[in-house]
C-alpha positions, 0 to 999 in steps of 0.5 A: 523239371517243372517250374513255378512262378511265385509272386508275393501279393500280401504283406509280411507285416504283422505275420508270425515270424515263421511265415516271414522266414518262409517268404525270405526262404522263397526269395520274397521279401517285398510286395509284387516280387516274383521268383521262378523256382523248381517244383519240388515237394519242399517248395510246395510245402513252403508255398502252402504255408504262405498260400494266403500271401502268394500267387503261384503260376506254372511256367512252361 
């Protein structure tokens, strides 16, 4: 299964509560933190919701 490296590049301050909760669900809650996650449709949907606050890279 493919893996994604997701890094938070935008602040969660002054964002709607659902976007803040999505970042927490991805395992991100502070700037410049990264997580490696499985590439699943659920994770892709969460990334799409906060795409303006995260950077996504594919991990080989």
